[in-house]
C-alpha positions in Angstrom: -113.3 93.2 -10.0 -112.3 95.1 -13.2 -108.6 96.2 -13.7 -108.4 99.7 -12.4 -106.1 100.5 -15.0 -108.5 100.5 -17.9 -108.0 102.7 -20.8 -110.8 105.1 -20.4 -109.9 105.4 -16.3 -106.4 106.3 -17.3 -107.4 108.9 -20.0 -109.8 110.7 -17.3 -106.8 110.2 -14.6 -104.5 112.1 -17.4 -107.3 115.0 -18.0 -107.4 115.2 -14.1 -103.8 115.6 -13.8 -103.7 118.3 -16.4 -106.4 120.2 -14.7 -104.6 120.1 -11.5 -101.5 121.5 -13.0 -103.4 124.2 -14.7 -104.8 124.9 -11.2 -101.4 124.9 -9.6 -100.1 127.4 -12.4 -103.1 129.8 -11.8 -102.5 129.5 -7.7 -99.1 130.7 -8.7 -100.3 133.5 -10.6 -103.0 134.6 -8.3 -100.4 134.8 -5.4 -98.0 137.0 -7.3 -101.1 139.3 -8.3 -102.2 139.2 -4.7 -98.9 140.6 -3.7 -99.0 143.5 -6.0 -102.8 144.2 -4.9 -101.3 144.1 -1.6 -98.7 146.7 -2.3 -101.3 149.0 -4.0 -103.8 148.7 -1.1 -100.9 149.6 1.4 -100.0 152.6 -0.7 -103.4 153.9 -1.0 -104.3 153.0 2.6 -107.3 150.4 1.6 -108.4 147.6 3.7 -107.1 144.2 3.1 -110.5 142.6 3.3 -113.3 144.0 1.0 -116.6 142.3 1.2 -118.1 144.4 -1.6 -115.4 143.3 -4.0 -116.2 139.9 -2.9 -119.5 140.1 -3.4 -119.1 141.6 -6.8 -116.7 138.7 -7.8 -119.6 136.1 -6.7 -122.2 137.9 -8.7 -119.9 137.6 -11.8 -119.8 133.9 -11.1 -123.4 133.2 -11.4 -125.1 130.5 -9.9 -122.8 128.6 -7.6 -123.9 125.6 -5.8 -122.8 125.5 -1.9 -119.7 123.7 -2.6 -118.7 125.6 -5.3 -119.2 128.8 -3.3 -117.1 127.2 -0.3 -114.4 126.8 -2.7 -114.6 130.4 -3.7 -114.6 131.6 -0.2 -111.5 129.4 0.1 -109.8 131.0 -2.8 -110.8 134.6 -1.3 -109.0 133.6 2.1 -106.1 132.3 0.0 -105.7 135.7 -1.6 -106.1 137.4 1.5 -103.4 135.4 3.2 -100.9 136.2 0.4 -101.8 139.8 0.6 -101.7 139.8 4.7 -99.5 136.9 5.9 -100.1 136.2 9.6 -97.1 134.4 11.4 -98.4 134.4 15.1 -101.8 134.4 16.9 -102.0 137.4 19.1 -103.1 135.5 22.3 -100.8 137.3 24.7 -99.4 135.0 27.5 -100.8 131.9 28.0 -100.2 129.1 30.7 -97.2 126.9 30.3 -99.3 124.2 31.3 -101.7 122.2 28.8 -105.0 123.9 28.6 -108.0 121.6 29.7 -111.5 121.3 27.8 -114.0 118.9 29.4 -116.9 117.3 27.2 -118.4 114.5 25.6 -115.9 112.6 23.6 -117.5 113.0 20.2 -117.7 116.8 20.7 -114.3 117.0 21.9 -113.4 114.9 18.6 -115.1 117.6 16.4 -113.5 120.6 18.6 -110.0 119.1 17.8 -110.9 118.6 14.1 -111.7 122.3 14.2 -108.4 123.3 15.7 -106.1 121.5 13.5 -108.0 121.3 10.0 -107.6 124.2 7.5 -108.4 124.2 3.7 -105.7 121.9 2.3 -104.3 120.8 5.3 -103.4 117.1 5.3 -104.6 115.0 8.1 -102.8 111.5 8.4 -103.9 108.6 10.1 -102.7 104.8 10.0 -106.1 103.7 11.9 -109.6 104.3 11.8 -110.6 108.1 12.7 -113.5 108.9 14.6 -116.3 109.6 12.2 -117.0 112.9 13.9 -113.4 114.1 13.5 -113.7 113.1 9.8 -116.9 115.2 9.3 -115.2 118.2 11.2 -111.9 118.0 9.2 -113.8 117.6 5.8 -115.9 120.6 6.5 -112.9 122.9 7.6 -111.4 121.9 4.1 -109.0 119.3 5.1 -107.6 116.0 3.0 -107.9 112.8 4.9 -104.9 110.6 4.1 -104.5 107.1 5.1 -100.9 106.5 6.3 -98.5 108.0 8.5 -96.8 111.4 8.2 -92.9 111.3 8.8 -92.6 114.9 10.0 -96.2 116.4 10.9 -96.5 120.0 12.1 -98.7 118.6 14.9 -99.6 115.5 16.5 -103.1 114.8 17.7 -103.5 111.6 20.1 -105.8 109.7 22.4 -103.1 109.2 25.5 -101.9 111.4 28.2 -98.5 111.8 26.6 -98.2 115.4 26.6 -94.3 115.0 25.5 -95.7 113.2 22.1 -98.9 115.0 21.5 -99.9 118.7 20.9 -103.5 117.5 21.6 -104.5 114.8 23.6 -108.2 113.4 24.0 -108.8 111.0 26.7 -111.3 108.4 27.3 -112.5 110.2 30.6 -113.8 113.4 28.6 -111.0 115.5 28.9 -109.0 117.2 25.8 -105.6 118.5 26.5 -104.2 121.1 24.3 -100.7 122.4 24.3 -100.9 126.4 24.3 -97.8 126.5 22.3 -99.9 125.6 19.4 -102.0 128.8 19.7 -98.7 131.0 19.4 -97.7 129.8 16.1 -99.1 130.3 12.7 -102.3 128.1 12.8 -102.1 126.8 9.0 -100.9 123.3 10.2 -100.3 121.8 6.9 -99.4 118.4 8.1 -101.3 116.8 11.1 -100.8 113.3 12.6 -103.5 111.5 14.4 -102.7 108.6 16.3 
């Protein structure tokens, strides 16, 4: 096997790092501009979401492949989140006990991935994740990380330990969900899957 630190590889990694740094700088600038736009929209009583403007932006970008369009849609949502931050999901009164969802285990894995994955969220796991969970998480824009998260925002497990896990997927086809996770900002940035 070739040395993974060959000169060419390191050069391309430096270019990628510079590209990432440029993106971070641009996202910070976009966040600032988004707040200015939010102030103007509030003063002028204009809706935060404007599909016509999004379509104009998409048209100005030319032909985009599906992955590129998905990234642009995530950028739209990033911008809207900066303009209109949501701190709590308005579900009203939910039961104090766990919610139970019954179904085929692979379907429950997919539903759980959709519940905990957001664009840019980090899904940590020291073991093998169910492939269906991985597909759902990646489709939602999450990043899978092989390792353990020291301080996760949410924990998903495969045992009935409601003290430890916010979501549990059991072998008997039951998924238990702590309803408290529905009351908080649904942007879990760090999720540990055991």
